[in-house]
N, CA, C and O atoms as CSV, one atom per row, in Angstrom:
chain,resi,resn,atom,element,x,y,z
A,1,UNK,N,N,0.855,-1.163,0.000
A,1,UNK,CA,C,0.000,0.000,0.000
A,1,UNK,C,C,0.901,1.227,0.000
A,1,UNK,O,O,1.898,1.279,0.720
A,2,UNK,N,N,0.545,2.197,-0.804
A,2,UNK,CA,C,1.342,3.417,-0.903
A,2,UNK,C,C,1.109,4.296,0.318
A,2,UNK,O,O,0.024,4.323,0.899
A,3,UNK,N,N,2.164,5.010,0.686
A,3,UNK,CA,C,2.086,5.891,1.842
A,3,UNK,C,C,1.396,7.188,1.437
A,3,UNK,O,O,1.678,7.749,0.378
A,4,UNK,N,N,0.494,7.655,2.288
A,4,UNK,CA,C,-0.221,8.894,1.982
A,4,UNK,C,C,0.571,10.093,2.476
A,4,UNK,O,O,1.225,10.063,3.519
A,5,UNK,N,N,0.484,11.130,1.695
A,5,UNK,CA,C,1.152,12.365,2.089
A,5,UNK,C,C,0.192,13.203,2.910
A,5,UNK,O,O,-1.018,13.180,2.685
A,6,UNK,N,N,0.734,13.940,3.859
A,6,UNK,CA,C,-0.125,14.776,4.700
A,6,UNK,C,C,-0.594,15.993,3.929
A,6,UNK,O,O,0.130,16.558,3.109
A,7,UNK,N,N,-1.838,16.384,4.219
A,7,UNK,CA,C,-2.366,17.614,3.651
A,7,UNK,C,C,-2.994,17.473,2.282
A,7,UNK,O,O,-3.462,18.470,1.733
A,8,UNK,N,N,-3.027,16.279,1.702
A,8,UNK,CA,C,-3.659,16.105,0.387
A,8,UNK,C,C,-5.045,15.500,0.575
A,8,UNK,O,O,-5.301,14.805,1.558
A,9,UNK,N,N,-5.913,15.766,-0.354
A,9,UNK,CA,C,-7.271,15.229,-0.285
A,9,UNK,C,C,-7.475,14.055,-1.233
A,9,UNK,O,O,-8.525,13.413,-1.217
A,10,UNK,N,N,-6.483,13.779,-2.049
A,10,UNK,CA,C,-6.632,12.664,-2.987
A,10,UNK,C,C,-5.673,11.550,-2.604
A,10,UNK,O,O,-4.675,11.777,-1.920
A,11,UNK,N,N,-5.981,10.375,-3.043
A,11,UNK,CA,C,-5.131,9.225,-2.794
A,11,UNK,C,C,-4.081,9.146,-3.901
A,11,UNK,O,O,-4.246,9.725,-4.975
A,12,UNK,N,N,-3.024,8.436,-3.625
A,12,UNK,CA,C,-2.008,8.284,-4.674
A,12,UNK,C,C,-2.587,7.596,-5.889
A,12,UNK,O,O,-3.329,6.623,-5.754
A,13,UNK,N,N,-2.267,8.075,-7.055
A,13,UNK,CA,C,-2.759,7.482,-8.292
A,13,UNK,C,C,-4.096,8.029,-8.729
A,13,UNK,O,O,-4.621,7.609,-9.760
A,14,UNK,N,N,-4.659,8.946,-7.984
A,14,UNK,CA,C,-5.936,9.539,-8.353
A,14,UNK,C,C,-5.758,11.020,-8.606
A,14,UNK,O,O,-4.869,11.682,-8.070
A,15,UNK,N,N,-6.639,11.498,-9.442
A,15,UNK,CA,C,-6.597,12.912,-9.784
A,15,UNK,C,C,-7.284,13.724,-8.692
A,15,UNK,O,O,-8.212,13.237,-8.045
A,16,UNK,N,N,-6.847,14.921,-8.491
A,16,UNK,CA,C,-7.463,15.803,-7.512
A,16,UNK,C,C,-8.858,16.173,-7.980
A,16,UNK,O,O,-9.093,16.255,-9.185
A,17,UNK,N,N,-9.810,16.404,-7.049
A,17,UNK,CA,C,-11.167,16.753,-7.466
A,17,UNK,C,C,-11.180,18.068,-8.246
A,17,UNK,O,O,-10.445,19.007,-7.943
A,18,UNK,N,N,-12.045,18.096,-9.261
A,18,UNK,CA,C,-12.177,19.297,-10.084
A,18,UNK,C,C,-12.890,20.382,-9.300
A,18,UNK,O,O,-13.818,20.112,-8.537
A,19,UNK,N,N,-12.452,21.587,-9.496
A,19,UNK,CA,C,-13.077,22.722,-8.828
A,19,UNK,C,C,-13.714,23.599,-9.885
A,19,UNK,O,O,-13.179,23.777,-10.979
A,20,UNK,N,N,-14.879,24.148,-9.532
A,20,UNK,CA,C,-15.569,25.038,-10.477
A,20,UNK,C,C,-14.753,26.309,-10.640
A,20,UNK,O,O,-14.293,26.909,-9.669
A,21,UNK,N,N,-14.584,26.704,-11.910
A,21,UNK,CA,C,-13.772,27.882,-12.192
A,21,UNK,C,C,-14.509,29.156,-11.824
A,21,UNK,O,O,-13.905,30.109,-11.331
A,22,UNK,N,N,-15.832,29.175,-12.064
A,22,UNK,CA,C,-16.583,30.386,-11.756
A,22,UNK,C,C,-17.969,29.991,-11.282
A,22,UNK,O,O,-18.460,28.925,-11.652
A,23,UNK,N,N,-18.609,30.817,-10.476
A,23,UNK,CA,C,-19.939,30.481,-9.971
A,23,UNK,C,C,-21.042,30.665,-11.004
A,23,UNK,O,O,-22.196,30.365,-10.697
A,24,UNK,N,N,-20.759,31.132,-12.185
A,24,UNK,CA,C,-21.782,31.340,-13.216
A,24,UNK,C,C,-22.283,29.994,-13.728
A,24,UNK,O,O,-21.518,29.037,-13.840
A,25,UNK,N,N,-23.574,29.931,-14.036
A,25,UNK,CA,C,-24.171,28.695,-14.530
A,25,UNK,C,C,-23.969,28.600,-16.035
A,25,UNK,O,O,-23.961,29.610,-16.739
A,26,UNK,N,N,-23.805,27.368,-16.519
A,26,UNK,CA,C,-23.678,27.199,-17.968
A,26,UNK,C,C,-24.988,27.566,-18.663
A,26,UNK,O,O,-26.045,27.590,-18.032
A,27,UNK,N,N,-24.916,27.842,-19.920
A,27,UNK,CA,C,-26.102,28.222,-20.689
A,27,UNK,C,C,-27.049,27.034,-20.800
A,27,UNK,O,O,-26.604,25.899,-20.968
A,28,UNK,N,N,-28.347,27.287,-20.710
A,28,UNK,CA,C,-29.356,26.242,-20.865
A,28,UNK,C,C,-29.787,25.594,-19.565
A,28,UNK,O,O,-30.725,24.796,-19.573
A,29,UNK,N,N,-29.143,25.902,-18.445
A,29,UNK,CA,C,-29.523,25.322,-17.165
A,29,UNK,C,C,-30.591,26.203,-16.544
A,29,UNK,O,O,-30.401,27.409,-16.384
A,30,UNK,N,N,-31.725,25.588,-16.193
A,30,UNK,CA,C,-32.844,26.336,-15.624
A,30,UNK,C,C,-32.894,26.052,-14.123
A,30,UNK,O,O,-32.845,24.895,-13.703
A,31,UNK,N,N,-32.990,27.089,-13.335
A,31,UNK,CA,C,-33.124,26.890,-11.890
A,31,UNK,C,C,-34.590,26.692,-11.548
A,31,UNK,O,O,-35.468,27.290,-12.170
A,32,UNK,N,N,-34.854,25.843,-10.549
A,32,UNK,CA,C,-36.231,25.569,-10.144
A,32,UNK,C,C,-36.652,26.603,-9.103
A,32,UNK,O,O,-35.850,27.024,-8.270
A,33,UNK,N,N,-37.910,27.002,-9.161
A,33,UNK,CA,C,-38.383,27.954,-8.160
A,33,UNK,C,C,-38.463,27.293,-6.780
A,33,UNK,O,O,-38.497,26.067,-6.676
A,34,UNK,N,N,-38.492,28.085,-5.757
A,34,UNK,CA,C,-38.528,27.576,-4.384
A,34,UNK,C,C,-39.894,27.022,-4.016
A,34,UNK,O,O,-39.986,26.221,-3.086
A,35,UNK,N,N,-40.963,27.415,-4.709
A,35,UNK,CA,C,-42.314,26.941,-4.400
A,35,UNK,C,C,-42.806,26.007,-5.496
A,35,UNK,O,O,-42.254,25.966,-6.596
A,36,UNK,N,N,-43.845,25.266,-5.174
A,36,UNK,CA,C,-44.438,24.338,-6.136
A,36,UNK,C,C,-45.532,25.031,-6.935
A,36,UNK,O,O,-46.175,25.969,-6.463
A,37,UNK,N,N,-45.725,24.544,-8.157
A,37,UNK,CA,C,-46.827,25.057,-8.958
A,37,UNK,C,C,-48.107,24.367,-8.524
A,37,UNK,O,O,-48.082,23.398,-7.765
A,38,UNK,N,N,-49.229,24.882,-9.019
A,38,UNK,CA,C,-50.528,24.279,-8.672
A,38,UNK,C,C,-50.618,22.842,-9.173
A,38,UNK,O,O,-51.171,21.980,-8.489
A,39,UNK,N,N,-50.080,22.578,-10.357
A,39,UNK,CA,C,-50.112,21.212,-10.907
A,39,UNK,C,C,-49.284,20.266,-10.043
A,39,UNK,O,O,-49.696,19.135,-9.785
A,40,UNK,N,N,-48.124,20.725,-9.598
A,40,UNK,CA,C,-47.282,19.888,-8.759
A,40,UNK,C,C,-47.940,19.628,-7.403
A,40,UNK,O,O,-47.855,18.518,-6.877
A,41,UNK,N,N,-48.585,20.628,-6.842
A,41,UNK,CA,C,-49.290,20.442,-5.572
A,41,UNK,C,C,-50.442,19.459,-5.727
A,41,UNK,O,O,-50.674,18.633,-4.844
A,42,UNK,N,N,-51.176,19.540,-6.855
A,42,UNK,CA,C,-52.281,18.610,-7.098
A,42,UNK,C,C,-51.752,17.182,-7.238
A,42,UNK,O,O,-52.347,16.239,-6.715
A,43,UNK,N,N,-50.641,17.030,-7.942
A,43,UNK,CA,C,-50.039,15.699,-8.114
A,43,UNK,C,C,-49.559,15.157,-6.766
A,43,UNK,O,O,-49.733,13.974,-6.475
A,44,UNK,N,N,-48.960,16.015,-5.950
A,44,UNK,CA,C,-48.503,15.582,-4.632
A,44,UNK,C,C,-49.676,15.164,-3.751
A,44,UNK,O,O,-49.589,14.173,-3.026
A,45,UNK,N,N,-50.774,15.919,-3.814
A,45,UNK,CA,C,-51.958,15.564,-3.033
A,45,UNK,C,C,-52.530,14.225,-3.496
A,45,UNK,O,O,-52.964,13.413,-2.679
A,46,UNK,N,N,-52.529,14.000,-4.811
A,46,UNK,CA,C,-53.035,12.736,-5.357
A,46,UNK,C,C,-52.167,11.564,-4.899
A,46,UNK,O,O,-52.682,10.519,-4.500
A,47,UNK,N,N,-50.848,11.747,-4.958
A,47,UNK,CA,C,-49.947,10.684,-4.500
A,47,UNK,C,C,-50.118,10.407,-3.009
A,47,UNK,O,O,-50.104,9.252,-2.583
A,48,UNK,N,N,-50.276,11.452,-2.229
A,48,UNK,CA,C,-50.470,11.281,-0.795
A,48,UNK,C,C,-51.777,10.547,-0.511
A,48,UNK,O,O,-51.838,9.713,0.392
A,49,UNK,N,N,-52.823,10.855,-1.279
A,49,UNK,CA,C,-54.101,10.169,-1.094
A,49,UNK,C,C,-53.962,8.680,-1.399
A,49,UNK,O,O,-54.533,7.844,-0.700
A,50,UNK,N,N,-53.198,8.350,-2.449
A,50,UNK,CA,C,-52.973,6.935,-2.789
A,50,UNK,C,C,-52.197,6.237,-1.673
A,50,UNK,O,O,-52.503,5.099,-1.316
A,51,UNK,N,N,-51.200,6.915,-1.129
A,51,UNK,CA,C,-50.402,6.310,-0.064
A,51,UNK,C,C,-51.253,6.081,1.182
A,51,UNK,O,O,-51.166,5.023,1.806
A,52,UNK,N,N,-52.070,7.060,1.545
A,52,UNK,CA,C,-52.939,6.926,2.720
A,52,UNK,C,C,-53.942,5.799,2.512
A,52,UNK,O,O,-54.211,5.030,3.435
A,53,UNK,N,N,-54.502,5.693,1.297
A,53,UNK,CA,C,-55.453,4.614,1.010
A,53,UNK,C,C,-54.774,3.253,1.111
A,53,UNK,O,O,-55.359,2.301,1.628
A,54,UNK,N,N,-53.535,3.158,0.615
A,54,UNK,CA,C,-52.805,1.889,0.690
A,54,UNK,C,C,-52.508,1.530,2.141
A,54,UNK,O,O,-52.600,0.361,2.515
A,55,UNK,N,N,-52.151,2.519,2.966
A,55,UNK,CA,C,-51.892,2.253,4.379
A,55,UNK,C,C,-53.150,1.787,5.095
A,55,UNK,O,O,-53.097,0.866,5.910
A,56,UNK,N,N,-54.292,2.421,4.794
A,56,UNK,CA,C,-55.547,2.000,5.426
A,56,UNK,C,C,-55.907,0.581,5.013
A,56,UNK,O,O,-56.362,-0.211,5.839
A,57,UNK,N,N,-55.704,0.251,3.722
A,57,UNK,CA,C,-55.997,-1.101,3.255
A,57,UNK,C,C,-55.102,-2.118,3.958
A,57,UNK,O,O,-55.554,-3.205,4.318
A,58,UNK,N,N,-53.827,-1.762,4.153
A,58,UNK,CA,C,-52.911,-2.670,4.838
A,58,UNK,C,C,-53.325,-2.860,6.296
A,58,UNK,O,O,-53.250,-3.971,6.821
A,59,UNK,N,N,-53.764,-1.781,6.955
A,59,UNK,CA,C,-54.220,-1.893,8.342
A,59,UNK,C,C,-55.464,-2.762,8.436
A,59,UNK,O,O,-55.584,-3.578,9.350
A,60,UNK,N,N,-56.400,-2.592,7.488
A,60,UNK,CA,C,-57.608,-3.424,7.495
A,60,UNK,C,C,-57.266,-4.884,7.275
A,60,UNK,O,O,-57.846,-5.767,7.907
A,61,UNK,N,N,-56.306,-5.143,6.363
A,61,UNK,CA,C,-55.903,-6.523,6.105
A,61,UNK,C,C,-55.258,-7.136,7.348
A,61,UNK,O,O,-55.492,-8.304,7.657
A,62,UNK,N,N,-54.451,-6.353,8.059
A,62,UNK,CA,C,-53.814,-6.861,9.272
A,62,UNK,C,C,-54.858,-7.148,10.350
A,62,UNK,O,O,-54.775,-8.160,11.046
A,63,UNK,N,N,-55.844,-6.251,10.486
A,63,UNK,CA,C,-56.911,-6.473,11.473
A,63,UNK,C,C,-57.718,-7.716,11.116
A,63,UNK,O,O,-58.066,-8.509,11.991
A,64,UNK,N,N,-58.015,-7.883,9.827
A,64,UNK,CA,C,-58.788,-9.040,9.389
A,64,UNK,C,C,-58.012,-10.331,9.647
A,64,UNK,O,O,-58.588,-11.337,10.063
A,65,UNK,N,N,-56.695,-10.297,9.397
A,65,UNK,CA,C,-55.868,-11.479,9.654
A,65,UNK,C,C,-55.842,-11.806,11.141
A,65,UNK,O,O,-55.875,-12.975,11.525
A,66,UNK,N,N,-55.782,-10.770,11.979
A,66,UNK,CA,C,-55.781,-11.000,13.426
A,66,UNK,C,C,-57.113,-11.593,13.876
A,66,UNK,O,O,-57.143,-12.502,14.706
A,67,UNK,N,N,-58.212,-11.076,13.328
A,67,UNK,CA,C,-59.531,-11.621,13.682
A,67,UNK,C,C,-59.658,-13.067,13.236
A,67,UNK,O,O,-60.196,-13.898,13.969
A,68,UNK,N,N,-59.166,-13.377,12.038
A,68,UNK,CA,C,-59.223,-14.744,11.527
A,68,UNK,C,C,-58.402,-15.671,12.423
A,68,UNK,O,O,-58.829,-16.784,12.731
A,69,UNK,N,N,-57.235,-15.212,12.836
A,69,UNK,CA,C,-56.397,-16.040,13.708
A,69,UNK,C,C,-57.083,-16.282,15.044
A,69,UNK,O,O,-56.976,-17.372,15.606
A,70,UNK,N,N,-57.788,-15.272,15.561
A,70,UNK,CA,C,-58.490,-15.456,16.834
A,70,UNK,C,C,-59.653,-16.425,16.678
A,70,UNK,O,O,-59.934,-17.223,17.572
A,71,UNK,N,N,-60.330,-16.347,15.524
A,71,UNK,CA,C,-61.458,-17.266,15.314
A,71,UNK,C,C,-60.969,-18.699,15.146
A,71,UNK,O,O,-61.640,-19.640,15.568
A,72,UNK,N,N,-59.808,-18.864,14.533
A,72,UNK,CA,C,-59.296,-20.212,14.293
A,72,UNK,C,C,-58.676,-20.831,15.536
A,72,UNK,O,O,-58.516,-22.049,15.614
A,73,UNK,N,N,-58.327,-19.998,16.506
A,73,UNK,CA,C,-57.697,-20.523,17.730
A,73,UNK,C,C,-58.686,-21.428,18.445
A,73,UNK,O,O,-59.849,-21.077,18.645
A,74,UNK,N,N,-58.201,-22.588,18.819
A,74,UNK,CA,C,-59.057,-23.553,19.500
A,74,UNK,C,C,-58.685,-23.590,20.970
A,74,UNK,O,O,-57.555,-23.262,21.331
A,75,UNK,N,N,-59.624,-23.986,21.825
A,75,UNK,CA,C,-59.280,-24.107,23.242
A,75,UNK,C,C,-58.232,-25.202,23.419
A,75,UNK,O,O,-58.422,-26.337,22.982
A,76,UNK,N,N,-57.142,-24.851,24.058
A,76,UNK,CA,C,-56.080,-25.820,24.259
A,76,UNK,C,C,-56.009,-26.290,25.708
A,76,UNK,O,O,-55.392,-27.312,26.008
A,77,UNK,N,N,-56.631,-25.552,26.582
A,77,UNK,CA,C,-56.597,-25.913,28.001
A,77,UNK,C,C,-58.000,-25.769,28.564
A,77,UNK,O,O,-58.609,-24.703,28.465
A,78,UNK,N,N,-58.508,-26.830,29.147
A,78,UNK,CA,C,-59.868,-26.794,29.683
A,78,UNK,C,C,-59.780,-26.774,31.201
A,78,UNK,O,O,-59.421,-27.772,31.825
A,79,UNK,N,N,-60.110,-25.636,31.786
A,79,UNK,CA,C,-60.103,-25.533,33.243
A,79,UNK,C,C,-61.500,-25.860,33.759
A,79,UNK,O,O,-62.395,-26.174,32.975
A,80,UNK,N,N,-61.687,-25.788,35.056
A,80,UNK,CA,C,-62.957,-26.158,35.653
A,80,UNK,C,C,-64.111,-25.287,35.200
A,80,UNK,O,O,-65.219,-25.793,35.024
A,81,UNK,N,N,-63.889,-23.982,35.003
A,81,UNK,CA,C,-64.992,-23.086,34.635
A,81,UNK,C,C,-65.214,-22.968,33.133
A,81,UNK,O,O,-66.150,-22.295,32.703
A,82,UNK,N,N,-64.390,-23.595,32.347
A,82,UNK,CA,C,-64.599,-23.567,30.894
A,82,UNK,C,C,-63.274,-23.569,30.167
A,82,UNK,O,O,-62.202,-23.549,30.772
A,83,UNK,N,N,-63.378,-23.594,28.865
A,83,UNK,CA,C,-62.185,-23.655,28.040
A,83,UNK,C,C,-61.502,-22.297,28.010
A,83,UNK,O,O,-62.156,-21.257,27.934
A,84,UNK,N,N,-60.197,-22.324,28.071
A,84,UNK,CA,C,-59.407,-21.095,28.039
A,84,UNK,C,C,-58.626,-21.089,26.733
A,84,UNK,O,O,-57.930,-22.053,26.412
A,85,UNK,N,N,-58.745,-19.990,25.977
A,85,UNK,CA,C,-57.980,-19.879,24.741
A,85,UNK,C,C,-56.554,-19.481,25.085
A,85,UNK,O,O,-56.317,-18.530,25.831
A,86,UNK,N,N,-55.623,-20.217,24.533
A,86,UNK,CA,C,-54.221,-19.912,24.746
A,86,UNK,C,C,-53.712,-19.260,23.476
A,86,UNK,O,O,-53.665,-19.892,22.421
A,87,UNK,N,N,-53.330,-17.987,23.579
A,87,UNK,CA,C,-52.865,-17.251,22.409
A,87,UNK,C,C,-51.355,-17.216,22.396
A,87,UNK,O,O,-50.707,-17.414,23.424
A,88,UNK,N,N,-50.806,-16.965,21.241
A,88,UNK,CA,C,-49.364,-16.834,21.116
A,88,UNK,C,C,-48.842,-17.765,20.051
A,88,UNK,O,O,-49.492,-18.741,19.678
A,89,UNK,N,N,-47.667,-17.450,19.572
A,89,UNK,CA,C,-47.109,-18.242,18.488
A,89,UNK,C,C,-46.740,-19.637,18.949
A,89,UNK,O,O,-46.853,-20.585,18.172
A,90,UNK,N,N,-46.301,-19.791,20.188
A,90,UNK,CA,C,-45.936,-21.122,20.669
A,90,UNK,C,C,-47.170,-22.004,20.744
A,90,UNK,O,O,-47.127,-23.174,20.365
A,91,UNK,N,N,-48.269,-21.445,21.230
A,91,UNK,CA,C,-49.506,-22.223,21.329
A,91,UNK,C,C,-50.025,-22.593,19.943
A,91,UNK,O,O,-50.529,-23.698,19.742
A,92,UNK,N,N,-49.903,-21.678,18.994
A,92,UNK,CA,C,-50.368,-21.989,17.635
A,92,UNK,C,C,-49.511,-23.076,17.009
A,92,UNK,O,O,-50.021,-23.973,16.338
A,93,UNK,N,N,-48.187,-22.990,17.237
A,93,UNK,CA,C,-47.311,-24.031,16.692
A,93,UNK,C,C,-47.595,-25.372,17.354
A,93,UNK,O,O,-47.572,-26.413,16.698
A,94,UNK,N,N,-47.865,-25.343,18.665
A,94,UNK,CA,C,-48.163,-26.585,19.375
A,94,UNK,C,C,-49.453,-27.204,18.858
A,94,UNK,O,O,-49.531,-28.419,18.680
A,95,UNK,N,N,-50.474,-26.371,18.615
A,95,UNK,CA,C,-51.743,-26.886,18.091
A,95,UNK,C,C,-51.539,-27.523,16.726
A,95,UNK,O,O,-52.121,-28.565,16.426
A,96,UNK,N,N,-50.716,-26.896,15.908
A,96,UNK,CA,C,-50.447,-27.456,14.578
A,96,UNK,C,C,-49.689,-28.771,14.700
A,96,UNK,O,O,-49.982,-29.721,13.973
A,97,UNK,N,N,-48.718,-28.840,15.610
A,97,UNK,CA,C,-47.969,-30.073,15.817
A,97,UNK,C,C,-48.876,-31.182,16.348
A,97,UNK,O,O,-48.730,-32.340,15.956
A,98,UNK,N,N,-49.813,-30.837,17.238
A,98,UNK,CA,C,-50.735,-31.853,17.756
A,98,UNK,C,C,-51.584,-32.435,16.634
A,98,UNK,O,O,-51.888,-33.628,16.644
A,99,UNK,N,N,-51.967,-31.609,15.670
A,99,UNK,CA,C,-52.735,-32.141,14.539
A,99,UNK,C,C,-51.911,-33.168,13.767
A,99,UNK,O,O,-52.422,-34.217,13.377
A,100,UNK,N,N,-50.616,-32.854,13.546
A,100,UNK,CA,C,-49.753,-33.806,12.843
A,100,UNK,C,C,-49.584,-35.084,13.646
A,100,UNK,O,O,-49.611,-36.178,13.081
A,101,UNK,N,N,-49.411,-34.961,14.951
A,101,UNK,CA,C,-49.224,-36.131,15.802
A,101,UNK,C,C,-50.481,-36.991,15.790
A,101,UNK,O,O,-50.385,-38.214,15.696
A,102,UNK,N,N,-51.652,-36.379,15.884
A,102,UNK,CA,C,-52.905,-37.134,15.872
A,102,UNK,C,C,-53.074,-37.873,14.542
A,102,UNK,O,O,-53.500,-39.028,14.521
A,103,UNK,N,N,-52.741,-37.209,13.437
A,103,UNK,CA,C,-52.852,-37.859,12.127
A,103,UNK,C,C,-51.891,-39.033,12.036
A,103,UNK,O,O,-52.260,-40.104,11.553
A,104,UNK,N,N,-50.651,-38.838,12.501
A,104,UNK,CA,C,-49.669,-39.915,12.450
A,104,UNK,C,C,-50.081,-41.089,13.341
A,104,UNK,O,O,-49.887,-42.245,12.965
A,105,UNK,N,N,-50.647,-40.803,14.519
A,105,UNK,CA,C,-51.086,-41.884,15.404
A,105,UNK,C,C,-52.215,-42.690,14.770
A,105,UNK,O,O,-52.247,-43.915,14.886
A,106,UNK,N,N,-53.137,-42.008,14.101
A,106,UNK,CA,C,-54.207,-42.723,13.396
A,106,UNK,C,C,-53.629,-43.671,12.358
A,106,UNK,O,O,-54.066,-44.815,12.239
A,107,UNK,N,N,-52.643,-43.192,11.607
A,107,UNK,CA,C,-52.030,-44.037,10.577
A,107,UNK,C,C,-51.314,-45.235,11.201
A,107,UNK,O,O,-51.385,-46.346,10.674
A,108,UNK,N,N,-50.633,-45.014,12.312
A,108,UNK,CA,C,-49.932,-46.113,12.981
A,108,UNK,C,C,-50.924,-47.162,13.467
A,108,UNK,O,O,-50.680,-48.358,13.307
A,109,UNK,N,N,-52.037,-46.737,14.057
A,109,UNK,CA,C,-53.045,-47.676,14.549
A,109,UNK,C,C,-53.656,-48.465,13.390
A,109,UNK,O,O,-53.865,-49.673,13.500
A,110,UNK,N,N,-53.939,-47.784,12.289
A,110,UNK,CA,C,-54.538,-48.484,11.136
A,110,UNK,C,C,-53.570,-49.520,10.571
A,110,UNK,O,O,-53.966,-50.650,10.287
A,111,UNK,N,N,-52.312,-49.140,10.409
A,111,UNK,CA,C,-51.337,-50.079,9.847
A,111,UNK,C,C,-51.080,-51.219,10.825
A,111,UNK,O,O,-51.051,-52.381,10.421
A,112,UNK,N,N,-50.894,-50.903,12.104
A,112,UNK,CA,C,-50.666,-51.959,13.093
A,112,UNK,C,C,-51.846,-52.899,13.201
A,112,UNK,O,O,-51.662,-54.114,13.266
A,113,UNK,N,N,-53.059,-52.361,13.223
A,113,UNK,CA,C,-54.255,-53.213,13.283
A,113,UNK,C,C,-54.370,-54.095,12.051
A,113,UNK,O,O,-54.744,-55.264,12.141
A,114,UNK,N,N,-54.045,-53.526,10.910
A,114,UNK,CA,C,-54.096,-54.324,9.678
A,114,UNK,C,C,-53.100,-55.463,9.694
A,114,UNK,O,O,-53.406,-56.565,9.237
A,115,UNK,N,N,-51.901,-55.208,10.220
A,115,UNK,CA,C,-50.898,-56.273,10.301
A,115,UNK,C,C,-51.328,-57.368,11.284
A,115,UNK,O,O,-51.116,-58.552,11.021
A,116,UNK,N,N,-51.922,-56.984,12.403
A,116,UNK,CA,C,-52.392,-57.988,13.372
A,116,UNK,C,C,-53.500,-58.835,12.756
A,116,UNK,O,O,-53.509,-60.054,12.924
A,117,UNK,N,N,-54.434,-58.206,12.045
A,117,UNK,CA,C,-55.515,-58.966,11.386
A,117,UNK,C,C,-54.939,-59.901,10.336
A,117,UNK,O,O,-55.389,-61.039,10.200
A,118,UNK,N,N,-53.934,-59.423,9.585
A,118,UNK,CA,C,-53.303,-60.263,8.563
A,118,UNK,C,C,-52.626,-61.473,9.208
A,118,UNK,O,O,-52.768,-62.592,8.715
A,119,UNK,N,N,-51.895,-61.262,10.297
A,119,UNK,CA,C,-51.228,-62.384,10.963
A,119,UNK,C,C,-52.238,-63.379,11.532
A,119,UNK,O,O,-52.034,-64.589,11.439
A,120,UNK,N,N,-53.338,-62.872,12.125
A,120,UNK,CA,C,-54.362,-63.785,12.646
A,120,UNK,C,C,-54.998,-64.583,11.506
A,120,UNK,O,O,-55.270,-65.775,11.652
A,121,UNK,N,N,-55.230,-63.926,10.384
A,121,UNK,CA,C,-55.798,-64.634,9.234
A,121,UNK,C,C,-54.863,-65.723,8.726
A,121,UNK,O,O,-55.307,-66.829,8.420
A,122,UNK,N,N,-53.579,-65.421,8.636
A,122,UNK,CA,C,-52.609,-66.435,8.196
A,122,UNK,C,C,-52.533,-67.594,9.198
A,122,UNK,O,O,-52.414,-68.751,8.796
A,123,UNK,N,N,-52.602,-67.289,10.493
A,123,UNK,CA,C,-52.567,-68.332,11.510
A,123,UNK,C,C,-53.778,-69.254,11.378
A,123,UNK,O,O,-53.649,-70.475,11.462
A,124,UNK,N,N,-54.972,-68.651,11.167
A,124,UNK,CA,C,-56.191,-69.449,11.015
A,124,UNK,C,C,-56.082,-70.348,9.788
A,124,UNK,O,O,-56.444,-71.523,9.843
A,125,UNK,N,N,-55.583,-69.798,8.678
A,125,UNK,CA,C,-55.445,-70.589,7.448
A,125,UNK,C,C,-54.466,-71.759,7.669
A,125,UNK,O,O,-54.735,-72.879,7.237
A,126,UNK,N,N,-53.349,-71.502,8.330
A,126,UNK,CA,C,-52.389,-72.592,8.563
A,126,UNK,C,C,-52.940,-73.648,9.512
A,126,UNK,O,O,-52.628,-74.829,9.357
A,127,UNK,N,N,-53.755,-73.254,10.495
A,127,UNK,CA,C,-54.343,-74.216,11.411
A,127,UNK,C,C,-55.386,-75.075,10.720
A,127,UNK,O,O,-55.462,-76.279,10.969
A,128,UNK,N,N,-56.189,-74.473,9.855
A,128,UNK,CA,C,-57.252,-75.234,9.188
A,128,UNK,C,C,-56.658,-76.181,8.152
A,128,UNK,O,O,-57.068,-77.338,8.065
A,129,UNK,N,N,-55.701,-75.703,7.372
A,129,UNK,CA,C,-55.159,-76.547,6.307
A,129,UNK,C,C,-54.094,-77.495,6.813
A,129,UNK,O,O,-53.785,-78.469,6.126
A,130,UNK,N,N,-53.531,-77.265,7.952
A,130,UNK,CA,C,-52.516,-78.163,8.504
A,130,UNK,C,C,-51.166,-77.996,7.856
A,130,UNK,O,O,-50.350,-78.915,7.910
A,131,UNK,N,N,-50.904,-76.882,7.259
A,131,UNK,CA,C,-49.613,-76.673,6.569
A,131,UNK,C,C,-48.472,-76.680,7.584
A,131,UNK,O,O,-47.382,-77.155,7.263
A,132,UNK,N,N,-48.680,-76.188,8.755
A,132,UNK,CA,C,-47.609,-76.107,9.736
A,132,UNK,C,C,-47.358,-77.388,10.504
A,132,UNK,O,O,-46.479,-77.405,11.366
A,133,UNK,N,N,-48.110,-78.498,10.227
A,133,UNK,CA,C,-47.987,-79.741,10.977
A,133,UNK,C,C,-46.947,-80.690,10.412
A,133,UNK,O,O,-46.781,-81.774,10.971
A,134,UNK,N,N,-46.268,-80.377,9.393
A,134,UNK,CA,C,-45.305,-81.297,8.794
A,134,UNK,C,C,-44.129,-81.469,9.610
A,134,UNK,O,O,-43.224,-82.216,9.240
C-alpha cells in the first residue's frame, strides 16, 4: 500500500477533485423555483391520497388477519370453569404439531391393526389346512 502524504485530499494514483472555475451557470440550465406550482401540488396531493389509502388497506388486512387467527384458535386448556384460549405463536405451533401427531397416530393404529388382522388370518389358514404340521 502506498504511503499517503499529509495535507492532500486525494489518494495516490488519483486525480485531484475538479473545482468550479466560476460560480456562473452554464447556458441552458434552468433553476427551479422555491415553491411548487398548482399542478405539482395537485399531483402531490393525489400521491399522498394513494399512499394513505394503501396504508388504510394494509391496516384493514392486518386487522382481518388478526380476527381470523383469533377465530381459528381452539381451546387448548380446559379448566374447571370452561375452556381457556391460549394465544401466542408457541400455542399456535403446538396446536399445529398436535394435529400432525394425531394424524400420524391414526395411521400407525390403522397399519398396526391391519398387520395384526393379517397375521391372525394367516394363523387361522395354517391351522385349518394343517400346513404347519409337517
